[in-house]
N, C-alpha and C positions, 0 to 999 in steps of 0.2 A: 498382142498384149497392150493393155491400156498404159498410157504414160503415167509415171508417178507424179504426185501432186506435192508441191512445196507448201507445207502447212503454214509457213511464215506469212503467206499471202492470203490466208483465209481469215475472214471475220469470224466472230464467235458463232453466229448462226450458221455460217458456211461450214465451220468445223464440226458443229453438232450434226449437221446433215451428213457430212462425210463419215463421221464416227458411227452413226446409226444405220445409214443406208449403204455405205461402201464396205465398212469394216464389220458391220452387224454386231457392234458392241453396245453396251448400255450407254444411255445418254450422259450419265454422270462422268463417264470416261473423258468426254470432251473437256470438262472443267479441269480434270487432272492434267491433261495434255497442255491445255492453254496456260495453266499455272507454271508448268515446267518451261514452256517456251518463253513466256513474257515476264513472269515474276522471277524465275530462277535462271533465265538466260541460257537455257539448255540447248545444245546442238546435237545431242546423241540420244537416240531412242533407248539405248541400253542403260542409260543413266536414270531413266524414269522408274525409280525403284518401287513405286506403288502401283505400277502396271504389271500384270501377269506376263510370264514369258511368252505365252501364246499371243497376247495382245501386242507385245513389242515386235514379235515376228511378223504379225500382220502389218504393222506400221512400216517395217523395213521393206515389205513386199509391195506396198501400194503408195508409200509416201516418202518424203525426204525433208530435210531442214537445210535451207541455204540462206546465208546472210552475206552481204557484201564483204569482200576480202580486202584487207588493208594492203595496198600496194606501196604506199610511202607515207611517212609521218614527218612533218616539219614542226619543230618546236621553237617558239619565240623566247627571247630572254624575259618577256613579261608573263610567261606561263601559258600563253595561247598555244594550242596545238591544232594543226591542220592536217586532215587525213585525205589522202587520195584513195578512193575505194574502187575496186573492180567489181562490176556486176556480173551476173551469170553469163551474159552474152558477150562479155569482154569490154563493154562500155565503161568509161571512167566518170566518176562524180566526186564531189567534194563535200566534206562536213568539217565543222570547226568547233572545238571546245574552248570556251572563254571563261577563265577563272575570275572570281571577284570576291569581295568580302562584304557580308551583309551587315546591317546596323547592329546586330547582336555580336559582331566580331567573328562570326563563324564563316569559314570558307564555303563557297558554293560554285557550281559550274553551270554555265548556260551552253546549250548545244544548238548550233545553227544547222538546220536541215535543208537539203535540196529536195525538190519535187519533180524535176525534169532533167533529162540528159540534154544539156544545153539550154537555150532559151530562144523563143521566137520573137521577143519584144524589141530586140536590137536597140536598146537605149545607148546613146552615143558615148556615155562615160563608163560603160560596164564591160568588164573583160569577158563575162559569160556570153553577152550578146554577140561578141565577135566570133564565138565558136559556132553560132547557128543552133538550130533545133534538131535534135535527133529523135527523141520519143519521150512519152510520159513514163514515169516510174510507177511501179506497182506499190501496193501497201507494204508488201514484204521488203521492198527495196527502200522505201521511205523510212520505215521503222527499223529496218536492218541497220541503218546508220547508228541508231541508239544502241542496238545490240552489240555492234562492233566496237563502239566507243566504250560501253560498259565493260566488255571483256578486256579491252586494252588497259583500262584503268585498274581492273582487278588483278591483271597479270603484272603490271609494272609498278603500281603503287596502291596496295590495298587500303592504305589509310587516307587516300585521296578523297576529298568530298564527293558525294554523290551528285549525279546530274539532277539539278533541281528545276531548271527552266528550259523550255524548248521554244525556239523561234524558227518559224518557217520563212527564212530570209536567205536561203542559199541559192543554188542554181535553179533557174526556172521561175515561172509565174504560177503560184499555187492554184489560183482560181481557174487556170486553163487545164488543170488536172483535177477538176472538182470532185469527181466520184472517188478517186483514190485518196484525195485529201480528206474527205468526210469519213471515209472508211478508216483512215489512219487516226483521225481525231476520236472516233468512237472506240477504237481499240485502245488508245492511250487512256481513256477514261474508265475502262472496264476494271472493276474492283478486284478481279482475280488475276489481273495482270500488272501492268505498269502503274495503274491507279494515279494518273496525273489529274489535277483539278484544272478547270478552265483558266483560273487566274495564273497558272504557271505555263500557259501556252499562248503564244502570239503568232498569228498568221499575217504575213505582210503581202500586200498586193500593190502593183503599180497603178491600179485603178481600172479593174475589169468589171464591166456591168453584169455579165452573166455570173450568177452564183453569189454575188455580194450580199443581197438581201437574205438569201437562204443561210449563209454563214452566220449572219447576225441573229437570225431567229433560232439557230441551233443551240446557242449559248455554250458552244464547245470550246471557244477560244476568244482571246482578245484580238482586236483589229489594229493593224498598223498600215498606214497608207504611204507609199513612196510618192511624195508630192514633187519635191525637187525644183519646182518653178511656181511662181505666184501668178503668172498670167498664161493664157492659152497660147500666145505667141512663143514664149520661152519654153513652155511645155512641149510644143510641137517641134521645137528645135532640138531639145534634149531627149525627148521620149516620143518620137514620131508615131509609133504604133499605138502606144497608150493614149496619146492625145487625140486619137480618132473619136474617143468619147470626150466630148467637150468638157472643159474644166468646170464650167458652171453647172452642167448636168451631173458631173461627179459630185460636186459640193452639195447639190440638192439631195442626192441619194445619201450622202453622209449625214446630212441634217436629220433624215428620217431613219437612220440606221439604229437597230435595236441595241440599247445599252442598259446595263443594270444601274441601280440607284447610285452606287459609288464607283461606277465604271466610267472610264473615258477612253477614247481611241488615241492612238499615237500618230502624229504626222512626222514622217521622216524627210529631212531636208538636207540633201548633200550640198554643201557650200563650195561652189566653184569660184575660184579667185577671178574677179572682174567680170563674171558672167551673171550670177544671181545673188550677189552680196552687196548691191548698191543701196543707197537710202530709199530709192524708189521701190526696189524689191521689198524692202522692209515694210514700207507703207502698204503695199498690196498684200503682203503676208499677214499683216495685222488685221486687215479686212476679212481675210479668210478665217483666221483663228477666232474672230469675234462671232462667227456664225456657228462654230462647232464646239462640242464638249470634248476638247482635245488638249493634249500636251504636245509640245514641239521638240523634237530631237534635232539639233544642229550637228551635222556630221562633216567635219572638215575633210575635203578631198585629199587623198594621198597621191602625190605625184607619181605617175606611172610612165615608164619609157614608151615613147611613141604616141602618147595621148595628147590631144590638142588642148587639154585643160591643165590647170595648175592649182595648187593649194592656195587658199586665201591667206593673206598675211595675218599674223596674230593680231595686229592693230585693227584691221578691218573686221576680223571675226568678232573681236570683243565689242567693237562699235556697233556691229549688226545685232549682237545679242542684247546690248544695252538699249537699243532703239525698240526692241520687242518688249523687254521688261518694262520700259517706260509707259507702255500702253497695256500693262497687266497681262501680257502674253507669257505663259509659263514655257520658257525656252531654255533648254539645257544643252550645253556643248558636250557632246559625247567624245571622250578620249578614244582615239583610234588605237586598236591593239593589233599585234601581229605584223607590224609594218616591216620588220626585218625578215619575215618569212613570206611576204606577198600574200597576206591572208584575204585579200579581196576575192570574191567568187570568180572562179575560172582561171585565175593566175597560175595556180599550182598545176592544173591539168595542162594548160598551154605550155608551161615550162617543161613538164614531163614529156609531152609529145614531141616538142622540139628536140629535146635530148635524145629521144628514141630515134627520130628521123636522122639526126647527126650520126648516131651509132650505126644505123643501117647503111648510110652513105659511105662511112669509113670502112665498113666490112665488105663493100663490093669491090 
């Protein structure tokens, strides 16, 4: 007997092919199923009321719907919620919901998505990097984070604002899972499903050459680049694997990156006290920003137990920001959220696994 297919991992063309060639149903049924899965967040074929009983029986026989299962939720006093999710093979990943208030005064939620189980980049300041790399995530697992979060919001607080923005800034390097990333972006844009526009989606990369140009040409998302160092030497120290693509070559690629008329990319700069927040660093960073159509996010590092790095002092952070603004660099200090729940990528999983190991040892 053929193995059942998880429909959450099929693109729209793949679903059409499955419906017509495997189920031998009319093509329009694919649109109905797709709408139930992605627009209505459905997990039960029997709930698909506009499908015939025979069609639903066929679905039960040849397919199933699986989304990541919520293993643990940590809520911060600032409203941030971090989810530890279990995938079908038992692996654990993380996603975060970040609340904010828009200029119109209305609440909104941004969700941070993971694309890999672990990460191969081994950036020295990153908790996920310490976990190592396990595997890429499928489209169903990537977008299943959105499905799981939507269901949680609907069950716990129906009046809660909808998820308005998505940032691919969680566990893993998105461009190293390029095929499933693009498949996910195309699914997010589909008008019969989640119907996100490109301006509400941001893909963050630490600077991977392969796939960068193709992402820009797709017009499916905005770009954020994790820079974190203004020189090749410091980049090699902080991000040894990403730095194999020389900083000057990365900047040249970003200069020719496809951007819309009113669009700019974002440079993410994690400010590490005494490491990359000196006046010399500011001067080098100004040179970089003068070459690019970009805004700069300054992200103060959160002190983490066992880390060799420390947070910048408020005085140095403000001095650093002022030096950038003095040279017309649009630099914004991003307020850290979820500090009381260890919201940095990888921390919740590491804490959870340590706890399970302790329980196992105590039970022996």
